[in-house]
Structures are given as C-alpha cells and as structure tokens.
N, C-alpha and C positions, 0 to 999 in steps of 0.2 A: 636079789638083783642079778641080772644076767647080761652078758654081752654076747650077742649071737652073730653068726655069719649072715651075709646078705641073703643067702639061700634058705635061711631059717632051719639049718640042720643042727649040728652039734654046737653047744656053747663053747666059746673060747676060754671062758673063766666063769666061775660061779662062787660067790662068797656069802657068808651069813651077814645080814644087815638088819637085825631086828629093830622095828619101829623107826626105820630111817626116814619115813615120810609121816606127815600128820596133816589132816584136812583143816585143822584149826589154825595153823600157822605156816608161813612160808619157810622152807628150808633151803639154804644156799648150797650149791654144788659147783664144781668146776670140772671141765674135761680138757685134757691136754693131749695133743698128738705130737709125739717127739720121736724121731729116729725109728719110724715104723713100729711104734709102741703106743698103745692107748692107756691113759691113766685117768682115773676118776677119783675125786676127793670131795670132802666137805669144805664149805667156805670157812676160811680162817685156819684150816689145817694144811700144812705144807706136804705131808706125806699122803699119798693116795690110799684109799681103802680097797681099791681094786685096780689091777693093771694086767696087761697081757701083750705079747708081741703080735703083730699082724702077720700071719703066715704067708700071705700073698699080697704084698703092699700095692696100693693103687692110689691115684690122685683123688683126694677128697675135696669137693668143691661146695657141698651143701650139707646142712644139718637138718634132721627131721625130729619132731617131737610129738608124742601121743600119750594117751592114757588108755586103760582098758581093764578087763576082768572086773567090771562093776564100778570102776573109779572114773570120776571126772576130775579135771585139773585146772588150776589157775597158775599161769606162768608169768615171770618177769625175767627179762634178759638185760644183761649189762653190755654196754658198748665200749668204745674207746674212752680212755680217761685222758682229759686234757690237763696239762701241767705247764706252769710258767716258772722259769728259774731266773734268778737274779745273777749279777756279776759278783758272786761271793764264794764259789767253790764249796758250798754246803750241800751235801747230797739229800735228795728226797727219796726215801726208800719205799718200795712196794714189794709184796710177796712175789716169789717166783714159783709158778706152778709148772712143773715140767723141767725140761733141760734146754729151753730156748726162750728168747723174748724177741719181739719186734716192735719197732717204734718209728715215728716220724719226728724230725726236729728241724726247726728253722733258726739259725743263728749265724753270726759272722765267723766264729771260730770256736774251738775248744768245747765241743760237746763231750762231756765226761760221763762214763757209766761205771758204776762200782758193782762187783759181784761179791756178796758177803754172806756170812753164816748167821746173820741176824738183822734186825731192822735199824742198824747203825753201823758205823765203821768198825770193822772187826780185824782181828789177826787170826788166820790169814785173810787176805782180801785181794782180789784182782781189780785193777783200774784200767779202763779202756779209754784212751784219749783219741777222739776222732776230730780231725781238722785242727790239731794243735800246731804250735810253732808257726803262728801267723797263717794258719789254714794250709800248711804245706806238708805236714807229716801226721801220721797216726802211730800209736804205740800201745803195747800191753805192759803194765807194770805190776809187780808183785810186792805187796806189803810196803808200799810207798818207798821202795828201794830203787834198784836199777830197772831199766826197761828190759823186758825179756825179748822184745822184738820192736823194731821201729821201721816203718816203711814210708815211702813217699806217696802222699795222697793230695796232690795240688787241688785246691778248691773243693775239698770233700764236702763241706757244708756251705749253706748260703742263707742269708737272712731274708731274702726275697721269696724263697720257696721252701716248702718242707721236703727234705730228702728222707727217703725210707730206708731203714737199715734193719738187719737181722743179726742176732747174736746167739750162738749156741755154745753150750758148755758141758756136754756129756762126758763123764769120766775124765775131767780135767783137760779136755781138748777144747781150747777156746778158739772160736771162729767168728770173724767180724766181716760183714759185707753189705753191699746194697741189697735190698729185697729182690729175691728171685734171680740173683746172679752168684757167680762163684765168689768165695770170700777173698778179700784183698789183704787180709791179715789173719794169721793163725799161729798158735803156739800151744804145746802140750806140756802140762805140769806133770813131772814124774811122780809127784806125791799129791794126787787129787784129793779133794774134800767136798763135802756136801754144801752146795749153794742154795740158800733159802730165800734170799732177798736181793733185789736189784735197786741201785740208787742212781739218780739222774741229777746232773748239775751243769752249770756253765761257769766260766770265769775268764780271767785274763782279758777283761774289757768287753766280754760278750754276755748278753742275756739270751734266753732261749724260749721258744714256744714248742711244746712237745705234745704228741699224741701217743699214748701208750696203748698198744693193741692188746686187748684182753680177750 
C-alpha cells in the first residue's frame, strides 16, 4: 500500500501489508490528518500501520476513493456518531484515532471530555470541562486533582443549539477551542503519555446531545 504525492511522483511512505484486503469481506480502516501528518490504521487498532509527515502542507477539503490494477471495490463510509448523555457524570468512551477530536454538543452546562489511555477512566487521565461552574468557566484537570488551567468562558455551551468544538492533544499539549478558531484554553503536560480513548459526559443538572465527528 502506498501514499503518493498529488503529482504521482515519489511515494511518501511504503510499507508491507500482506493480504490487507479481501474481496470476500469488508475490512475496516481509518485515516487521520493531524498536525500535518497522515496516519492510516485498521478498524479497532489505535496505532496506525502507516504514517508520514506532509512535506508541503495544504488545506484538505475533499477525499477521493478508487480501485484499480484489475480490482473492483464495494465501499461503506461511516459518518458522525450521535450520542445522548444523562445527568450522571459517567463517561461514554470512543477510540481516539490520531491526535485530535472534534464534536458538537447541545447542553445547558458542563460538557465534560476525558482523555484516557483505555476505554474507561484511567490514571493518568485528563478531564476537560467546557461550560462548567454554571456555564461561566472551563478547565483542564489532571487525574481528578487540581485544575491545571481554568478560564472564563461565559455561555460556552447552549441547550438550544449545537456548539462545535475541537480538541487536540499532540505530545501532551492540550488545546480546546471552537471549531476553526484559535483555542480558548490550552495547557502542556511536562510528562505526556499516549491517549487512546476519549470519553464524553454531562452532569451537574445537564443532559447533552452530541455528534462525534468521525
């Protein structure tokens, strides 16, 4: 399997992937674009089997799909995942492919996001509180201890409309912001670790409707 330049010249990376496809069954894959790097992995695997930096980064707006060299293909694509959370502060975990996630949420207050090393609450773990403290502040907390940073974010979330957010966590640098804007909160962990799952929940009187962008 190869990743090639748009001009179809040299491959950026080429790895051995024996029998990675099969015409008798669907095989699931994911592609992540993070921090000017392309990552490709198998469904259910956190680690990519192929990755490379983009030497001349550009804005990617569309994806294309094809088969060739004697092959025809049948494809299925996964869209946004919808999630409803109760007022219970219990995280719903999903795999993290790459070094960032984006989502939309509608709630009165306290949209909580956990960054963990497994599909459950772990140590270490980061918690991101968006619209906490009666929807007036947001914070990043480490291991359910002290807040590493707390900022004013009046009316950050709203139950009447979905607000779109993005979270990145490359090399322990946590950034939280509205989609396509500069982050309103960030903190760097001096001892970073591998994040494999992201959890979502609401609490403190709030329920939430989420769309997780896959």
